[in-house]
C-alpha positions in Angstrom: 33.1 -10.8 4.8 30.2 -10.3 6.7 27.0 -10.7 5.3 24.1 -8.7 6.4 21.0 -11.0 6.9 17.7 -10.0 5.7 15.4 -9.2 8.2 11.4 -10.4 7.2 8.1 -9.1 8.5 4.5 -9.8 8.1 1.5 -8.2 9.0 -2.4 -8.2 8.1 -5.1 -5.3 8.4 -9.0 -5.9 8.6 -11.5 -3.7 8.1 -15.1 -3.9 7.6 -16.3 -0.7 5.6 -19.9 0.4 4.8 -19.4 0.5 0.9 -19.9 -2.2 -1.5 -17.0 -4.1 -2.4 -16.7 -2.4 -5.9 -16.8 0.8 -4.4 -13.6 -0.2 -1.9 -11.8 -1.8 -5.3 -12.0 1.5 -7.0 -9.8 3.1 -4.1 -7.2 1.2 -5.8 -7.8 0.9 -9.3 -9.1 4.2 -10.0 -5.9 6.5 -10.7 -7.7 9.9 -9.4 -9.0 8.1 -6.4 -5.7 6.6 -5.2 -3.5 9.9 -5.9 -6.0 11.3 -2.9 -4.5 8.4 -0.2 -1.5 7.1 -1.8 1.2 9.7 -1.1 3.8 10.7 1.2 3.5 12.1 4.8 1.6 15.5 4.3 4.0 18.5 4.8 7.2 16.5 4.9 6.9 14.8 1.2 6.3 16.3 -2.3 5.4 14.1 -5.4 7.9 13.9 -8.3 6.2 11.3 -10.2 3.3 9.2 -10.1 2.0 6.3 -13.0 -0.4 3.6 -12.6 -1.2 0.8 -15.1 -3.4 -1.5 -13.4 -3.8 -4.6 -15.1 -1.7 -7.7 -14.6 1.8 -7.4 -15.2 1.2 -3.5 -15.1 3.7 -1.1 -13.1 2.8 1.4 -10.5 5.4 4.1 -9.7 5.5 7.1 -7.0 8.6 9.1 -6.5 8.9 12.1 -4.5 11.4 14.3 -2.2 11.1 14.7 1.7 11.7 18.0 3.0 15.3 16.8 4.4 16.2 16.3 0.4 16.1 12.5 0.5 14.4 10.8 -2.2 11.9 8.0 -2.2 10.4 5.7 -5.1 8.0 3.0 -5.0 7.7 0.5 -8.1 5.1 -1.9 -8.0 4.1 -4.7 -10.5 0.4 -6.3 -10.7 0.3 -10.0 -10.6 -3.6 -10.8 -10.1 -6.3 -8.4 -10.3 -9.8 -10.2 -9.6 -12.2 -6.9 -9.8 -14.1 -6.1 -6.5 -12.4 -9.2 -5.0 -8.5 -9.6 -4.9 -5.1 -8.0 -5.8 -1.7 -9.5 -5.3 1.1 -7.2 -6.2 5.1 -6.8 -5.4 6.6 -3.7 -4.7 10.2 -2.3 -4.2 10.9 0.5 -1.8 13.9 2.8 -2.2 14.6 5.6 0.1 17.7 7.9 0.7 19.4 6.4 -2.5 19.2 3.0 -0.6 17.2 -0.3 -1.9 14.9 -0.5 1.3 12.8 -3.6 1.1 10.8 -5.8 -1.3 7.1 -6.6 -0.2 4.6 -8.9 -1.4 1.1 -7.4 -0.6 -2.7 -9.3 -0.9 -5.9 -7.6 -0.7 -9.0 -9.6 -0.4 -12.6 -7.8 -0.3 -15.5 -10.1 0.5 -19.2 -8.5 0.7 -21.1 -8.7 4.3 -24.0 -7.3 5.7 -23.7 -3.8 5.7 -20.4 -2.9 3.5 -16.9 -4.9 2.8 -14.9 -6.8 4.7 -11.1 -5.9 3.9 -8.2 -7.9 4.4 -4.4 -6.6 3.4 -1.5 -8.8 4.1 2.1 -7.6 3.4 5.1 -9.9 3.7 8.3 -7.9 3.7 12.1 -8.7 3.4 13.8 -5.6 4.8 17.2 -5.5 2.9 19.3 -3.8 5.6 18.7 -6.6 8.1 16.5 -4.2 10.5 13.3 -4.9 11.3 10.7 -2.2 10.2 7.4 -4.2 10.3 6.1 -2.3 13.1 6.8 1.3 11.2 4.9 -0.4 8.1 2.0 -1.5 9.7 1.7 2.0 11.3 2.1 3.8 8.0 -0.2 1.3 6.5 -3.0 1.9 9.1 -2.5 5.5 8.7 -3.0 5.0 4.9 -6.1 3.0 5.6 -7.6 5.9 7.7 -7.2 7.8 4.8 -9.0 5.5 2.2 -12.0 5.4 4.5 -12.1 9.3 4.0 -11.5 9.3 0.6 -14.1 6.8 0.2 -16.2 8.8 2.7 -17.0 5.3 4.8 -17.0 4.4 8.1 -16.2 1.5 9.9 -18.8 -1.2 10.6 -19.4 -2.0 14.1 -18.4 -5.8 14.3 
């Protein structure tokens, strides 16, 4: 019997946004704000379920259907929440009826002159053995652009 090896990937995104840490933190902690940026691809995906229990041990779920009929499910559990500073959570991603990946995510927010330094890292295990790190990073970069729009912030020149 041949066993499919896992594929492991890691990436980090860093930004400096012209807003205080408390405001940036709200993008992850406020369900109404998060719903504005944490969603599937526009015009290709429809949300069918969403919940956010933002506390250590709390669960977040986002489910939806793509236009092609396939289904996606994101389920996260929060491990560490330090308001305005750090968040650690793990999420499972199912797509098209398949268990796709498990991801450890960490967010660090640090105040600095003119705004907040944002550092976000994902450590991913791809279940099917195929490396999807570049696609995940690209999608997360698009999400970060949406977060900046929702918060009405610009990147600070460094």
